[in-house]
VOBA-898773 format. One record per residue (C-alpha): residue number from 0; residue in three letters; x, y, z. Coordinates in steps of 0.1 Angstrom, whole numbers, padded with zeros to 4 digits. Layout:
residues N
@nr NUM, rest Ala, east X, north Y, up Z
...
This chain:
residues 496
@nr 0, rest Unk, east 0609, north -0255, up 0369
@nr 1, rest Unk, east 0624, north -0291, up 0368
@nr 2, rest Unk, east 0600, north -0319, up 0361
@nr 3, rest Unk, east 0609, north -0356, up 0366
@nr 4, rest Unk, east 0646, north -0368, up 0361
@nr 5, rest Unk, east 0633, north -0385, up 0330
@nr 6, rest Unk, east 0641, north -0358, up 0310
@nr 7, rest Unk, east 0679, north -0354, up 0323
@nr 8, rest Unk, east 0703, north -0353, up 0294
@nr 9, rest Unk, east 0688, north -0324, up 0275
@nr 10, rest Unk, east 0705, north -0291, up 0279
@nr 11, rest Unk, east 0697, north -0276, up 0246
@nr 12, rest Unk, east 0678, north -0243, up 0245
@nr 13, rest Unk, east 0659, north -0243, up 0214
@nr 14, rest Unk, east 0625, north -0260, up 0225
@nr 15, rest Unk, east 0594, north -0238, up 0219
@nr 16, rest Unk, east 0569, north -0230, up 0250
@nr 17, rest Unk, east 0543, north -0249, up 0234
@nr 18, rest Unk, east 0566, north -0282, up 0230
@nr 19, rest Unk, east 0579, north -0277, up 0265
@nr 20, rest Unk, east 0545, north -0278, up 0280
@nr 21, rest Unk, east 0531, north -0309, up 0261
@nr 22, rest Unk, east 0567, north -0326, up 0275
@nr 23, rest Unk, east 0562, north -0315, up 0307
@nr 24, rest Unk, east 0531, north -0331, up 0309
@nr 25, rest Unk, east 0540, north -0361, up 0293
@nr 26, rest Unk, east 0572, north -0369, up 0318
@nr 27, rest Unk, east 0554, north -0357, up 0347
@nr 28, rest Unk, east 0539, north -0381, up 0372
@nr 29, rest Unk, east 0500, north -0388, up 0369
@nr 30, rest Unk, east 0488, north -0355, up 0380
@nr 31, rest Unk, east 0465, north -0327, up 0366
@nr 32, rest Unk, east 0498, north -0306, up 0365
@nr 33, rest Unk, east 0534, north -0314, up 0356
@nr 34, rest Unk, east 0558, north -0319, up 0384
@nr 35, rest Unk, east 0576, north -0288, up 0382
@nr 36, rest Unk, east 0606, north -0273, up 0403
@nr 37, rest Unk, east 0629, north -0250, up 0383
@nr 38, rest Unk, east 0633, north -0238, up 0347
@nr 39, rest Unk, east 0640, north -0270, up 0324
@nr 40, rest Unk, east 0670, north -0268, up 0304
@nr 41, rest Unk, east 0657, north -0260, up 0267
@nr 42, rest Unk, east 0626, north -0242, up 0281
@nr 43, rest Unk, east 0607, north -0219, up 0261
@nr 44, rest Unk, east 0609, north -0195, up 0230
@nr 45, rest Unk, east 0633, north -0165, up 0238
@nr 46, rest Unk, east 0620, north -0138, up 0218
@nr 47, rest Unk, east 0637, north -0101, up 0229
@nr 48, rest Unk, east 0659, north -0119, up 0252
@nr 49, rest Unk, east 0692, north -0098, up 0235
@nr 50, rest Unk, east 0672, north -0066, up 0241
@nr 51, rest Unk, east 0671, north -0041, up 0270
@nr 52, rest Unk, east 0638, north -0029, up 0266
@nr 53, rest Unk, east 0632, north 0008, up 0280
@nr 54, rest Unk, east 0658, north 0024, up 0292
@nr 55, rest Unk, east 0667, north 0028, up 0332
@nr 56, rest Unk, east 0648, north 0061, up 0343
@nr 57, rest Unk, east 0625, north 0061, up 0312
@nr 58, rest Unk, east 0598, north 0038, up 0325
@nr 59, rest Unk, east 0564, north 0046, up 0335
@nr 60, rest Unk, east 0537, north 0033, up 0363
@nr 61, rest Unk, east 0512, north 0007, up 0347
@nr 62, rest Unk, east 0476, north 0018, up 0345
@nr 63, rest Unk, east 0450, north -0004, up 0363
@nr 64, rest Unk, east 0443, north -0035, up 0342
@nr 65, rest Unk, east 0473, north -0024, up 0316
@nr 66, rest Unk, east 0494, north -0050, up 0302
@nr 67, rest Unk, east 0525, north -0032, up 0292
@nr 68, rest Unk, east 0541, north -0033, up 0256
@nr 69, rest Unk, east 0566, north -0060, up 0245
@nr 70, rest Unk, east 0597, north -0052, up 0266
@nr 71, rest Unk, east 0586, north -0024, up 0282
@nr 72, rest Unk, east 0594, north -0016, up 0315
@nr 73, rest Unk, east 0569, north -0004, up 0339
@nr 74, rest Unk, east 0569, north 0000, up 0380
@nr 75, rest Unk, east 0553, north 0018, up 0408
@nr 76, rest Unk, east 0564, north 0055, up 0415
@nr 77, rest Unk, east 0584, north 0045, up 0447
@nr 78, rest Unk, east 0607, north 0020, up 0426
@nr 79, rest Unk, east 0634, north 0034, up 0405
@nr 80, rest Unk, east 0654, north 0011, up 0380
@nr 81, rest Unk, east 0690, north 0018, up 0385
@nr 82, rest Unk, east 0707, north -0002, up 0362
@nr 83, rest Unk, east 0710, north -0035, up 0342
@nr 84, rest Unk, east 0737, north -0055, up 0332
@nr 85, rest Unk, east 0725, north -0075, up 0300
@nr 86, rest Unk, east 0730, north -0113, up 0299
@nr 87, rest Unk, east 0758, north -0122, up 0278
@nr 88, rest Unk, east 0745, north -0152, up 0267
@nr 89, rest Unk, east 0708, north -0144, up 0255
@nr 90, rest Unk, east 0698, north -0180, up 0247
@nr 91, rest Unk, east 0711, north -0191, up 0282
@nr 92, rest Unk, east 0690, north -0193, up 0318
@nr 93, rest Unk, east 0698, north -0173, up 0346
@nr 94, rest Unk, east 0688, north -0186, up 0380
@nr 95, rest Unk, east 0701, north -0179, up 0416
@nr 96, rest Unk, east 0718, north -0150, up 0435
@nr 97, rest Unk, east 0739, north -0150, up 0466
@nr 98, rest Unk, east 0758, north -0117, up 0482
@nr 99, rest Unk, east 0792, north -0112, up 0500
@nr 100, rest Unk, east 0810, north -0079, up 0508
@nr 101, rest Unk, east 0807, north -0058, up 0475
@nr 102, rest Unk, east 0800, north -0089, up 0452
@nr 103, rest Unk, east 0771, north -0105, up 0438
@nr 104, rest Unk, east 0774, north -0140, up 0427
@nr 105, rest Unk, east 0749, north -0150, up 0400
@nr 106, rest Unk, east 0743, north -0187, up 0389
@nr 107, rest Unk, east 0731, north -0195, up 0353
@nr 108, rest Unk, east 0728, north -0229, up 0335
@nr 109, rest Unk, east 0761, north -0224, up 0319
@nr 110, rest Unk, east 0780, north -0215, up 0351
@nr 111, rest Unk, east 0781, north -0184, up 0373
@nr 112, rest Unk, east 0791, north -0148, up 0372
@nr 113, rest Unk, east 0808, north -0124, up 0396
@nr 114, rest Unk, east 0796, north -0089, up 0399
@nr 115, rest Unk, east 0812, north -0057, up 0419
@nr 116, rest Unk, east 0780, north -0039, up 0434
@nr 117, rest Unk, east 0802, north -0015, up 0451
@nr 118, rest Unk, east 0785, north 0011, up 0435
@nr 119, rest Unk, east 0749, north -0002, up 0427
@nr 120, rest Unk, east 0742, north 0025, up 0402
@nr 121, rest Unk, east 0771, north 0010, up 0382
@nr 122, rest Unk, east 0778, north -0026, up 0388
@nr 123, rest Unk, east 0806, north -0042, up 0367
@nr 124, rest Unk, east 0812, north -0078, up 0358
@nr 125, rest Unk, east 0844, north -0090, up 0373
@nr 126, rest Unk, east 0844, north -0129, up 0359
@nr 127, rest Unk, east 0822, north -0154, up 0341
@nr 128, rest Unk, east 0830, north -0192, up 0348
@nr 129, rest Unk, east 0821, north -0216, up 0325
@nr 130, rest Unk, east 0807, north -0248, up 0340
@nr 131, rest Unk, east 0774, north -0260, up 0326
@nr 132, rest Unk, east 0749, north -0279, up 0347
@nr 133, rest Unk, east 0710, north -0272, up 0355
@nr 134, rest Unk, east 0705, north -0250, up 0375
@nr 135, rest Unk, east 0736, north -0240, up 0394
@nr 136, rest Unk, east 0718, north -0228, up 0426
@nr 137, rest Unk, east 0746, north -0209, up 0443
@nr 138, rest Unk, east 0755, north -0199, up 0477
@nr 139, rest Unk, east 0789, north -0186, up 0493
@nr 140, rest Unk, east 0807, north -0185, up 0526
@nr 141, rest Unk, east 0841, north -0170, up 0531
@nr 142, rest Unk, east 0866, north -0181, up 0501
@nr 143, rest Unk, east 0839, north -0207, up 0493
@nr 144, rest Unk, east 0813, north -0208, up 0468
@nr 145, rest Unk, east 0789, north -0238, up 0462
@nr 146, rest Unk, east 0772, north -0249, up 0429
@nr 147, rest Unk, east 0742, north -0273, up 0429
@nr 148, rest Unk, east 0740, north -0294, up 0396
@nr 149, rest Unk, east 0707, north -0314, up 0387
@nr 150, rest Unk, east 0711, north -0324, up 0354
@nr 151, rest Unk, east 0728, north -0356, up 0346
@nr 152, rest Unk, east 0762, north -0350, up 0333
@nr 153, rest Unk, east 0790, north -0372, up 0322
@nr 154, rest Unk, east 0815, north -0365, up 0349
@nr 155, rest Unk, east 0818, north -0339, up 0375
@nr 156, rest Unk, east 0843, north -0314, up 0355
@nr 157, rest Unk, east 0832, north -0281, up 0339
@nr 158, rest Unk, east 0838, north -0296, up 0306
@nr 159, rest Unk, east 0810, north -0324, up 0313
@nr 160, rest Unk, east 0785, north -0328, up 0288
@nr 161, rest Unk, east 0751, north -0340, up 0292
@nr 162, rest Unk, east 0745, north -0378, up 0295
@nr 163, rest Unk, east 0712, north -0399, up 0306
@nr 164, rest Unk, east 0705, north -0407, up 0343
@nr 165, rest Unk, east 0698, north -0442, up 0333
@nr 166, rest Unk, east 0739, north -0445, up 0330
@nr 167, rest Unk, east 0757, north -0453, up 0363
@nr 168, rest Unk, east 0786, north -0433, up 0355
@nr 169, rest Unk, east 0765, north -0401, up 0352
@nr 170, rest Unk, east 0772, north -0374, up 0379
@nr 171, rest Unk, east 0751, north -0347, up 0396
@nr 172, rest Unk, east 0757, north -0331, up 0431
@nr 173, rest Unk, east 0776, north -0302, up 0448
@nr 174, rest Unk, east 0806, north -0284, up 0431
@nr 175, rest Unk, east 0829, north -0262, up 0454
@nr 176, rest Unk, east 0849, north -0231, up 0439
@nr 177, rest Unk, east 0875, north -0213, up 0459
@nr 178, rest Unk, east 0866, north -0176, up 0450
@nr 179, rest Unk, east 0896, north -0157, up 0471
@nr 180, rest Unk, east 0909, north -0146, up 0437
@nr 181, rest Unk, east 0876, north -0131, up 0425
@nr 182, rest Unk, east 0887, north -0128, up 0388
@nr 183, rest Unk, east 0901, north -0163, up 0387
@nr 184, rest Unk, east 0883, north -0188, up 0408
@nr 185, rest Unk, east 0894, north -0222, up 0412
@nr 186, rest Unk, east 0870, north -0254, up 0413
@nr 187, rest Unk, east 0885, north -0277, up 0441
@nr 188, rest Unk, east 0859, north -0301, up 0450
@nr 189, rest Unk, east 0828, north -0323, up 0439
@nr 190, rest Unk, east 0806, north -0343, up 0461
@nr 191, rest Unk, east 0782, north -0365, up 0445
@nr 192, rest Unk, east 0747, north -0368, up 0460
@nr 193, rest Unk, east 0716, north -0390, up 0455
@nr 194, rest Unk, east 0692, north -0376, up 0429
@nr 195, rest Unk, east 0719, north -0348, up 0422
@nr 196, rest Unk, east 0711, north -0313, up 0439
@nr 197, rest Unk, east 0683, north -0292, up 0430
@nr 198, rest Unk, east 0690, north -0266, up 0455
@nr 199, rest Unk, east 0713, north -0265, up 0488
@nr 200, rest Unk, east 0708, north -0246, up 0517
@nr 201, rest Unk, east 0742, north -0235, up 0536
@nr 202, rest Unk, east 0740, north -0243, up 0575
@nr 203, rest Unk, east 0770, north -0227, up 0594
@nr 204, rest Unk, east 0789, north -0241, up 0620
@nr 205, rest Unk, east 0821, north -0233, up 0639
@nr 206, rest Unk, east 0846, north -0257, up 0624
@nr 207, rest Unk, east 0826, north -0269, up 0595
@nr 208, rest Unk, east 0797, north -0257, up 0573
@nr 209, rest Unk, east 0769, north -0280, up 0561
@nr 210, rest Unk, east 0749, north -0278, up 0527
@nr 211, rest Unk, east 0713, north -0292, up 0529
@nr 212, rest Unk, east 0707, north -0308, up 0494
@nr 213, rest Unk, east 0671, north -0306, up 0480
@nr 214, rest Unk, east 0666, north -0335, up 0452
@nr 215, rest Unk, east 0638, north -0353, up 0440
@nr 216, rest Unk, east 0619, north -0373, up 0412
@nr 217, rest Unk, east 0637, north -0407, up 0419
@nr 218, rest Unk, east 0631, north -0436, up 0396
@nr 219, rest Unk, east 0639, north -0475, up 0395
@nr 220, rest Unk, east 0657, north -0471, up 0358
@nr 221, rest Unk, east 0682, north -0445, up 0377
@nr 222, rest Unk, east 0709, north -0464, up 0393
@nr 223, rest Unk, east 0717, north -0432, up 0415
@nr 224, rest Unk, east 0686, north -0421, up 0423
@nr 225, rest Unk, east 0660, north -0451, up 0430
@nr 226, rest Unk, east 0628, north -0447, up 0452
@nr 227, rest Unk, east 0624, north -0441, up 0481
@nr 228, rest Unk, east 0640, north -0408, up 0481
@nr 229, rest Unk, east 0621, north -0392, up 0513
@nr 230, rest Unk, east 0646, north -0371, up 0529
@nr 231, rest Unk, east 0678, north -0348, up 0522
@nr 232, rest Unk, east 0716, north -0353, up 0514
@nr 233, rest Unk, east 0736, north -0337, up 0544
@nr 234, rest Unk, east 0770, north -0325, up 0531
@nr 235, rest Unk, east 0798, north -0313, up 0559
@nr 236, rest Unk, east 0825, north -0292, up 0547
@nr 237, rest Unk, east 0854, north -0286, up 0570
@nr 238, rest Unk, east 0863, north -0249, up 0567
@nr 239, rest Unk, east 0901, north -0255, up 0570
@nr 240, rest Unk, east 0898, north -0284, up 0546
@nr 241, rest Unk, east 0869, north -0280, up 0518
@nr 242, rest Unk, east 0882, north -0309, up 0498
@nr 243, rest Unk, east 0876, north -0331, up 0525
@nr 244, rest Unk, east 0834, north -0324, up 0519
@nr 245, rest Unk, east 0814, north -0353, up 0522
@nr 246, rest Unk, east 0780, north -0365, up 0525
@nr 247, rest Unk, east 0776, north -0375, up 0563
@nr 248, rest Unk, east 0739, north -0382, up 0568
@nr 249, rest Unk, east 0707, north -0388, up 0549
@nr 250, rest Unk, east 0677, north -0380, up 0572
@nr 251, rest Unk, east 0643, north -0392, up 0564
@nr 252, rest Unk, east 0619, north -0367, up 0565
@nr 253, rest Unk, east 0588, north -0383, up 0551
@nr 254, rest Unk, east 0585, north -0416, up 0570
@nr 255, rest Unk, east 0550, north -0421, up 0558
@nr 256, rest Unk, east 0560, north -0414, up 0520
@nr 257, rest Unk, east 0547, north -0377, up 0522
@nr 258, rest Unk, east 0517, north -0363, up 0501
@nr 259, rest Unk, east 0506, north -0393, up 0477
@nr 260, rest Unk, east 0496, north -0368, up 0452
@nr 261, rest Unk, east 0475, north -0380, up 0425
@nr 262, rest Unk, east 0447, north -0397, up 0423
@nr 263, rest Unk, east 0443, north -0390, up 0458
@nr 264, rest Unk, east 0452, north -0357, up 0456
@nr 265, rest Unk, east 0448, north -0345, up 0421
@nr 266, rest Unk, east 0468, north -0313, up 0409
@nr 267, rest Unk, east 0492, north -0317, up 0434
@nr 268, rest Unk, east 0528, north -0332, up 0432
@nr 269, rest Unk, east 0537, north -0363, up 0450
@nr 270, rest Unk, east 0565, north -0354, up 0475
@nr 271, rest Unk, east 0595, north -0378, up 0466
@nr 272, rest Unk, east 0619, north -0351, up 0483
@nr 273, rest Unk, east 0623, north -0315, up 0486
@nr 274, rest Unk, east 0626, north -0286, up 0463
@nr 275, rest Unk, east 0639, north -0258, up 0488
@nr 276, rest Unk, east 0649, north -0255, up 0523
@nr 277, rest Unk, east 0654, north -0220, up 0544
@nr 278, rest Unk, east 0672, north -0224, up 0575
@nr 279, rest Unk, east 0671, north -0199, up 0607
@nr 280, rest Unk, east 0702, north -0208, up 0626
@nr 281, rest Unk, east 0697, north -0182, up 0652
@nr 282, rest Unk, east 0665, north -0201, up 0664
@nr 283, rest Unk, east 0677, north -0234, up 0649
@nr 284, rest Unk, east 0647, north -0235, up 0628
@nr 285, rest Unk, east 0639, north -0246, up 0590
@nr 286, rest Unk, east 0611, north -0250, up 0569
@nr 287, rest Unk, east 0612, north -0271, up 0538
@nr 288, rest Unk, east 0594, north -0265, up 0508
@nr 289, rest Unk, east 0587, north -0303, up 0498
@nr 290, rest Unk, east 0569, north -0308, up 0465
@nr 291, rest Unk, east 0532, north -0320, up 0484
@nr 292, rest Unk, east 0544, north -0309, up 0518
@nr 293, rest Unk, east 0555, north -0277, up 0539
@nr 294, rest Unk, east 0574, north -0288, up 0565
@nr 295, rest Unk, east 0590, north -0270, up 0599
@nr 296, rest Unk, east 0621, north -0285, up 0617
@nr 297, rest Unk, east 0644, north -0284, up 0645
@nr 298, rest Unk, east 0682, north -0281, up 0629
@nr 299, rest Unk, east 0697, north -0279, up 0667
@nr 300, rest Unk, east 0719, north -0309, up 0657
@nr 301, rest Unk, east 0726, north -0300, up 0623
@nr 302, rest Unk, east 0735, north -0336, up 0612
@nr 303, rest Unk, east 0702, north -0348, up 0625
@nr 304, rest Unk, east 0675, north -0325, up 0618
@nr 305, rest Unk, east 0639, north -0335, up 0634
@nr 306, rest Unk, east 0605, north -0324, up 0619
@nr 307, rest Unk, east 0583, north -0307, up 0639
@nr 308, rest Unk, east 0551, north -0301, up 0622
@nr 309, rest Unk, east 0540, north -0309, up 0584
@nr 310, rest Unk, east 0511, north -0293, up 0564
@nr 311, rest Unk, east 0493, north -0299, up 0531
@nr 312, rest Unk, east 0473, north -0277, up 0507
@nr 313, rest Unk, east 0456, north -0302, up 0486
@nr 314, rest Unk, east 0430, north -0273, up 0474
@nr 315, rest Unk, east 0453, north -0244, up 0457
@nr 316, rest Unk, east 0490, north -0258, up 0462
@nr 317, rest Unk, east 0503, north -0278, up 0433
@nr 318, rest Unk, east 0540, north -0277, up 0441
@nr 319, rest Unk, east 0554, north -0263, up 0476
@nr 320, rest Unk, east 0587, north -0244, up 0465
@nr 321, rest Unk, east 0603, north -0221, up 0491
@nr 322, rest Unk, east 0599, north -0207, up 0524
@nr 323, rest Unk, east 0607, north -0174, up 0543
@nr 324, rest Unk, east 0605, north -0168, up 0578
@nr 325, rest Unk, east 0593, north -0133, up 0592
@nr 326, rest Unk, east 0617, north -0115, up 0614
@nr 327, rest Unk, east 0602, north -0126, up 0644
@nr 328, rest Unk, east 0599, north -0160, up 0633
@nr 329, rest Unk, east 0564, north -0165, up 0639
@nr 330, rest Unk, east 0559, north -0166, up 0602
@nr 331, rest Unk, east 0564, north -0188, up 0573
@nr 332, rest Unk, east 0557, north -0178, up 0538
@nr 333, rest Unk, east 0556, north -0208, up 0512
@nr 334, rest Unk, east 0552, north -0203, up 0477
@nr 335, rest Unk, east 0533, north -0225, up 0451
@nr 336, rest Unk, east 0552, north -0230, up 0415
@nr 337, rest Unk, east 0517, north -0240, up 0398
@nr 338, rest Unk, east 0529, north -0254, up 0364
@nr 339, rest Unk, east 0568, north -0253, up 0370
@nr 340, rest Unk, east 0574, north -0220, up 0362
@nr 341, rest Unk, east 0568, north -0223, up 0325
@nr 342, rest Unk, east 0527, north -0215, up 0325
@nr 343, rest Unk, east 0509, north -0182, up 0323
@nr 344, rest Unk, east 0492, north -0186, up 0352
@nr 345, rest Unk, east 0489, north -0148, up 0365
@nr 346, rest Unk, east 0458, north -0144, up 0350
@nr 347, rest Unk, east 0419, north -0141, up 0356
@nr 348, rest Unk, east 0413, north -0180, up 0347
@nr 349, rest Unk, east 0440, north -0193, up 0374
@nr 350, rest Unk, east 0425, north -0166, up 0400
@nr 351, rest Unk, east 0442, north -0154, up 0434
@nr 352, rest Unk, east 0449, north -0185, up 0452
@nr 353, rest Unk, east 0467, north -0208, up 0429
@nr 354, rest Unk, east 0504, north -0200, up 0421
@nr 355, rest Unk, east 0505, north -0179, up 0451
@nr 356, rest Unk, east 0524, north -0174, up 0482
@nr 357, rest Unk, east 0506, north -0192, up 0513
@nr 358, rest Unk, east 0513, north -0175, up 0547
@nr 359, rest Unk, east 0514, north -0196, up 0578
@nr 360, rest Unk, east 0519, north -0182, up 0613
@nr 361, rest Unk, east 0538, north -0205, up 0639
@nr 362, rest Unk, east 0518, north -0212, up 0671
@nr 363, rest Unk, east 0531, north -0229, up 0701
@nr 364, rest Unk, east 0565, north -0233, up 0715
@nr 365, rest Unk, east 0594, north -0262, up 0712
@nr 366, rest Unk, east 0583, north -0294, up 0697
@nr 367, rest Unk, east 0544, north -0282, up 0700
@nr 368, rest Unk, east 0547, north -0254, up 0674
@nr 369, rest Unk, east 0523, north -0255, up 0645
@nr 370, rest Unk, east 0522, north -0242, up 0612
@nr 371, rest Unk, east 0486, north -0225, up 0610
@nr 372, rest Unk, east 0473, north -0212, up 0576
@nr 373, rest Unk, east 0464, north -0176, up 0577
@nr 374, rest Unk, east 0459, north -0164, up 0539
@nr 375, rest Unk, east 0473, north -0162, up 0504
@nr 376, rest Unk, east 0494, north -0134, up 0484
@nr 377, rest Unk, east 0495, north -0134, up 0445
@nr 378, rest Unk, east 0503, north -0102, up 0426
@nr 379, rest Unk, east 0474, north -0083, up 0415
@nr 380, rest Unk, east 0483, north -0075, up 0381
@nr 381, rest Unk, east 0472, north -0101, up 0354
@nr 382, rest Unk, east 0500, north -0108, up 0328
@nr 383, rest Unk, east 0500, north -0116, up 0295
@nr 384, rest Unk, east 0489, north -0151, up 0283
@nr 385, rest Unk, east 0524, north -0155, up 0267
@nr 386, rest Unk, east 0541, north -0149, up 0300
@nr 387, rest Unk, east 0551, north -0175, up 0323
@nr 388, rest Unk, east 0545, north -0160, up 0358
@nr 389, rest Unk, east 0543, north -0176, up 0391
@nr 390, rest Unk, east 0555, north -0172, up 0427
@nr 391, rest Unk, east 0590, north -0178, up 0428
@nr 392, rest Unk, east 0619, north -0167, up 0447
@nr 393, rest Unk, east 0625, north -0138, up 0473
@nr 394, rest Unk, east 0637, north -0123, up 0505
@nr 395, rest Unk, east 0624, north -0105, up 0536
@nr 396, rest Unk, east 0629, north -0068, up 0539
@nr 397, rest Unk, east 0646, north -0062, up 0573
@nr 398, rest Unk, east 0622, north -0034, up 0581
@nr 399, rest Unk, east 0624, north -0040, up 0618
@nr 400, rest Unk, east 0592, north -0025, up 0642
@nr 401, rest Unk, east 0569, north -0054, up 0637
@nr 402, rest Unk, east 0562, north -0050, up 0603
@nr 403, rest Unk, east 0565, north -0077, up 0579
@nr 404, rest Unk, east 0577, north -0071, up 0541
@nr 405, rest Unk, east 0592, north -0090, up 0517
@nr 406, rest Unk, east 0604, north -0087, up 0480
@nr 407, rest Unk, east 0599, north -0116, up 0454
@nr 408, rest Unk, east 0604, north -0126, up 0418
@nr 409, rest Unk, east 0574, north -0135, up 0395
@nr 410, rest Unk, east 0592, north -0144, up 0365
@nr 411, rest Unk, east 0577, north -0126, up 0339
@nr 412, rest Unk, east 0553, north -0108, up 0366
@nr 413, rest Unk, east 0585, north -0091, up 0375
@nr 414, rest Unk, east 0592, north -0080, up 0411
@nr 415, rest Unk, east 0569, north -0073, up 0438
@nr 416, rest Unk, east 0574, north -0059, up 0470
@nr 417, rest Unk, east 0544, north -0071, up 0495
@nr 418, rest Unk, east 0536, north -0062, up 0533
@nr 419, rest Unk, east 0523, north -0093, up 0550
@nr 420, rest Unk, east 0523, north -0077, up 0587
@nr 421, rest Unk, east 0484, north -0087, up 0586
@nr 422, rest Unk, east 0488, north -0127, up 0577
@nr 423, rest Unk, east 0450, north -0126, up 0568
@nr 424, rest Unk, east 0455, north -0093, up 0544
@nr 425, rest Unk, east 0486, north -0092, up 0526
@nr 426, rest Unk, east 0490, north -0063, up 0498
@nr 427, rest Unk, east 0514, north -0055, up 0473
@nr 428, rest Unk, east 0532, north -0019, up 0479
@nr 429, rest Unk, east 0557, north -0017, up 0451
@nr 430, rest Unk, east 0566, north -0036, up 0417
@nr 431, rest Unk, east 0587, north -0035, up 0388
@nr 432, rest Unk, east 0582, north -0056, up 0352
@nr 433, rest Unk, east 0588, north -0057, up 0319
@nr 434, rest Unk, east 0561, north -0065, up 0292
@nr 435, rest Unk, east 0560, north -0097, up 0276
@nr 436, rest Unk, east 0590, north -0110, up 0255
@nr 437, rest Unk, east 0567, north -0122, up 0229
@nr 438, rest Unk, east 0533, north -0109, up 0221
@nr 439, rest Unk, east 0522, north -0141, up 0198
@nr 440, rest Unk, east 0535, north -0173, up 0217
@nr 441, rest Unk, east 0544, north -0180, up 0254
@nr 442, rest Unk, east 0581, north -0174, up 0258
@nr 443, rest Unk, east 0606, north -0181, up 0293
@nr 444, rest Unk, east 0621, north -0154, up 0311
@nr 445, rest Unk, east 0614, north -0125, up 0338
@nr 446, rest Unk, east 0629, north -0124, up 0373
@nr 447, rest Unk, east 0645, north -0155, up 0387
@nr 448, rest Unk, east 0652, north -0144, up 0418
@nr 449, rest Unk, east 0647, north -0107, up 0437
@nr 450, rest Unk, east 0666, north -0102, up 0469
@nr 451, rest Unk, east 0671, north -0072, up 0491
@nr 452, rest Unk, east 0709, north -0065, up 0499
@nr 453, rest Unk, east 0723, north -0035, up 0516
@nr 454, rest Unk, east 0699, north -0010, up 0506
@nr 455, rest Unk, east 0689, north -0021, up 0469
@nr 456, rest Unk, east 0668, north -0049, up 0454
@nr 457, rest Unk, east 0690, north -0071, up 0429
@nr 458, rest Unk, east 0672, north -0094, up 0404
@nr 459, rest Unk, east 0685, north -0121, up 0383
@nr 460, rest Unk, east 0665, north -0119, up 0352
@nr 461, rest Unk, east 0665, north -0153, up 0329
@nr 462, rest Unk, east 0665, north -0133, up 0296
@nr 463, rest Unk, east 0675, north -0099, up 0308
@nr 464, rest Unk, east 0705, north -0103, up 0330
@nr 465, rest Unk, east 0712, north -0083, up 0364
@nr 466, rest Unk, east 0690, north -0055, up 0375
@nr 467, rest Unk, east 0695, north -0032, up 0403
@nr 468, rest Unk, east 0664, north -0013, up 0418
@nr 469, rest Unk, east 0661, north 0011, up 0445
@nr 470, rest Unk, east 0627, north 0012, up 0468
@nr 471, rest Unk, east 0619, north 0044, up 0486
@nr 472, rest Unk, east 0592, north 0039, up 0508
@nr 473, rest Unk, east 0584, north 0050, up 0544
@nr 474, rest Unk, east 0575, north 0013, up 0551
@nr 475, rest Unk, east 0609, north 0002, up 0543
@nr 476, rest Unk, east 0633, north 0030, up 0549
@nr 477, rest Unk, east 0646, north 0016, up 0582
@nr 478, rest Unk, east 0658, north -0014, up 0560
@nr 479, rest Unk, east 0685, north 0010, up 0547
@nr 480, rest Unk, east 0702, north 0012, up 0579
@nr 481, rest Unk, east 0709, north -0026, up 0578
@nr 482, rest Unk, east 0742, north -0033, up 0566
@nr 483, rest Unk, east 0755, north -0074, up 0558
@nr 484, rest Unk, east 0784, north -0089, up 0552
@nr 485, rest Unk, east 0769, north -0117, up 0537
@nr 486, rest Unk, east 0734, north -0131, up 0520
@nr 487, rest Unk, east 0728, north -0165, up 0508
@nr 488, rest Unk, east 0688, north -0158, up 0513
@nr 489, rest Unk, east 0682, north -0196, up 0522
@nr 490, rest Unk, east 0701, north -0192, up 0552
@nr 491, rest Unk, east 0681, north -0165, up 0569
@nr 492, rest Unk, east 0701, north -0140, up 0592
@nr 493, rest Unk, east 0685, north -0128, up 0623
@nr 494, rest Unk, east 0683, north -0092, up 0612
@nr 495, rest Unk, east 0674, north -0080, up 0651
């Protein structure tokens, strides 16, 4: 939930939610909604962050129209809460997840944590690495771990401090760690990228891996992030010499500048880069969620990605946030992070089509493929006005058989499992959530990322830490037989 880069240099965590929203509205571009992204450093009051709520196994199902009590766990009958490892820094902000073998890698604004999930019922913390920098989006490949830094720092070290982006010496970009020794990761290389690295997407290759770096919100006052910023940075990492990693290209994805935002399109973010990209290497395809635009592009030449189609939704989408392909690669789910993730948008007033998922069918072939809008999905459970809630990170559940099902995080709206086999009539089939962190003021918390990996759902909760869930439903049983040795969700595997 990141606003314009003018806010860089703050990494405190004391701001109240009401004050944060005022800052967002003041700092963002001229639009009816703030220019979001992913959790601002210092975002929100953190009431109850140190508690664990109802213990695993003691939760209950939610009655229609009911909002659970503060910190109370509720879930559908087909989900079981197996375990929780509480956050060791209740004032911090937990972010994204990646997986490899029996380990889960969890980012946070303070660094990252490695968990042993060999026994999903009893996960264990292996090590915690302190390396501050929002938002520490994370991916892994072999013995390498990659972190995104999108907050202006005094240097590229893990002991850096916040520093204004107006200073030329400030640093933002990619950090690379050697994780061969899980108990003692080693920081080996940094790569500075234009406008930082809000997120990155790993594109595998034979001798090299590539990182598609998404960043945005340039400013004439920022020496390393001046407009126009209409593309992505591509970092090439030689597998045998990761210390040789470097930016090799900056392809322009929006030669016309992209969505102009307000006043032409009120309430829509102006496109000044991408927020997140999901690649499907088996099909040489990628889907980009780029603020005011959604794009489909060809990555058959990794250093020269080529846009095939581009769509906008200037009625219901405020900020194109992330993307997920279905198994047959004939659909893309795009998410809209209305309000930047700090607002209470899962309510009757906001309605079912804003702050939701947009489902697009992919029609045609080759360069003639098009994205065709089919429907919206939003969780059917209204949340309290003190709960930040909007569509956020999720992953496909590899069920096969022509059925399309994914699991998704909704911040304090919890975790939703939903079926979009019929693109026009998606429906929720399972859920897990906690009651509000606070009952008297807007707080910041909930599931940042909820992903399916080797038979279980793993969630990195902003305030509560790592949750492990088991889904038992006839529609998803086949997924339990799909085993993987690695999962970076934005590098989507071919489950078939």
